[in-house]
C-alpha positions as CSV (number, residue, x, y, z in Angstrom):
1,M,-23.4,-45.6,-11.5
2,Q,-20.0,-46.9,-11.8
3,G,-19.8,-50.7,-12.0
4,L,-23.5,-51.2,-12.7
5,P,-24.0,-54.2,-15.0
6,R,-25.5,-53.4,-18.4
7,H,-28.5,-55.6,-17.8
8,F,-29.6,-53.1,-15.1
9,F,-30.0,-50.3,-17.7
10,R,-33.7,-49.9,-17.0
11,E,-33.2,-49.6,-13.3
12,A,-30.4,-47.1,-13.9
13,S,-32.6,-45.0,-16.0
14,V,-35.4,-45.0,-13.4
15,L,-32.9,-44.1,-10.7
16,A,-31.4,-41.3,-12.8
17,D,-34.8,-39.9,-13.5
18,A,-35.3,-39.8,-9.7
19,G,-32.1,-38.0,-9.2
20,I,-30.0,-40.9,-8.0
21,H,-26.8,-41.1,-9.9
22,D,-24.4,-42.9,-7.7
23,W,-24.1,-45.7,-5.1
24,A,-24.0,-43.2,-2.2
25,G,-27.2,-41.7,-3.4
26,L,-29.0,-45.1,-3.5
27,A,-27.7,-46.6,-0.2
28,P,-30.0,-44.5,2.1
29,V,-33.2,-44.8,0.1
30,D,-36.0,-46.6,1.9
31,D,-38.2,-49.5,0.8
32,A,-41.3,-47.2,0.3
33,W,-39.4,-45.0,-2.2
34,L,-38.1,-47.9,-4.2
35,R,-41.6,-49.4,-4.3
36,H,-42.9,-46.0,-5.5
37,L,-40.2,-45.9,-8.2
38,A,-41.0,-49.4,-9.4
39,Q,-44.8,-48.7,-9.5
40,R,-44.3,-45.5,-11.3
41,S,-42.2,-47.2,-14.0
42,S,-42.9,-50.4,-15.8
43,A,-39.2,-50.5,-16.7
44,A,-37.9,-51.4,-13.2
45,S,-38.9,-54.1,-10.8
46,E,-39.0,-53.5,-7.1
47,A,-36.9,-56.6,-6.4
48,R,-34.1,-55.5,-8.7
49,L,-34.1,-52.0,-7.2
50,L,-33.9,-53.6,-3.7
51,R,-31.0,-55.7,-4.9
52,L,-29.2,-52.7,-6.2
53,R,-29.8,-50.9,-2.9
54,A,-28.3,-53.8,-1.0
55,Q,-25.3,-53.7,-3.3
56,A,-25.0,-49.9,-2.8
57,R,-25.1,-50.3,1.0
58,L,-22.2,-52.8,0.9
59,I,-20.2,-50.6,-1.5
60,V,-20.7,-47.5,0.6
61,A,-20.2,-49.1,4.1
62,L,-17.1,-51.1,3.2
63,T,-15.7,-49.1,0.2
64,L,-16.0,-52.2,-2.0
65,P,-15.9,-52.3,-5.8
66,A,-19.3,-52.9,-7.3
67,E,-18.3,-56.3,-8.6
68,A,-17.2,-57.4,-5.1
69,A,-20.5,-56.3,-3.5
70,A,-22.4,-58.1,-6.3
71,L,-20.4,-61.3,-5.6
72,L,-21.1,-61.1,-1.9
73,L,-24.9,-60.7,-2.6
74,H,-24.9,-63.6,-5.0
75,G,-23.0,-65.6,-2.4
76,G,-25.6,-65.1,0.2
77,I,-24.3,-62.0,2.1
78,P,-27.1,-59.5,2.0
79,D,-25.6,-56.9,4.3
80,V,-22.7,-55.8,6.4
81,A,-24.0,-57.6,9.6
82,S,-24.1,-60.9,7.7
83,L,-20.5,-60.4,6.5
84,A,-19.3,-59.5,10.0
85,V,-20.4,-62.9,11.3
86,A,-19.3,-65.0,8.2
87,D,-16.8,-67.7,8.5
88,P,-13.9,-66.7,6.2
89,D,-13.0,-70.1,5.0
90,D,-16.5,-71.2,4.3
91,L,-17.4,-67.9,2.6
92,L,-14.2,-68.1,0.5
93,R,-15.1,-71.5,-0.8
94,R,-18.6,-70.4,-1.7
95,L,-17.5,-67.2,-3.4
96,Q,-14.7,-68.8,-5.3
97,R,-17.0,-71.6,-6.6
98,L,-19.6,-68.9,-7.6
99,E,-16.9,-66.7,-9.2
100,R,-15.5,-69.7,-11.2
101,S,-19.0,-70.6,-12.5
102,L,-19.8,-67.0,-13.4
103,L,-16.5,-66.3,-15.1
104,K,-15.9,-69.8,-16.5
105,G,-12.4,-69.8,-15.2
106,Q,-10.1,-69.2,-12.3
107,S,-11.4,-67.3,-9.3
108,R,-9.5,-64.1,-8.4
109,L,-10.7,-63.8,-4.9
110,Q,-8.1,-64.4,-2.2
111,L,-8.5,-65.2,1.5
112,V,-6.6,-62.1,2.6
113,Q,-8.9,-59.9,0.5
114,L,-12.0,-61.5,2.0
115,Q,-10.7,-61.3,5.5
116,G,-10.1,-57.6,5.0
117,W,-13.8,-57.2,4.0
118,I,-14.9,-59.2,7.1
119,V,-12.7,-57.1,9.4
120,A,-14.1,-53.9,7.9
121,A,-17.6,-55.3,8.4
122,R,-16.9,-56.1,12.0
123,R,-15.6,-52.6,12.6
124,Q,-18.8,-51.2,11.1
125,T,-21.0,-53.4,13.3
126,G,-18.9,-53.3,16.4
127,R,-18.7,-57.1,16.4
128,S,-15.6,-58.9,17.8
129,R,-13.9,-61.8,16.1
130,N,-15.8,-64.4,18.2
């Protein structure tokens, strides 16, 4: 899977063995199947597979890069509906702080970019600006 961090190599292997080779293939998988994969393999944890699926759903629904979806997840945005109702300024502050701490430097995230993600999420969920 493109953009999958190296530390998820065990999960990537388990998913590949199950025939899941990309984000679009992972996004629709249900909890029971992920639980089955985790139980069948001591290499992958159910929690990590669920996290990857949440990332896949953001990537697929909003056409985000894997890194952006991971940043949103780490910033407390677990799904498209949560992003659709997020306050752009508050979320930008949280994500920039997180990005600076992870990258040990300057944040690259811009308000315009984040607002674009929020607008796309609102379109997906049918929510208005208010």
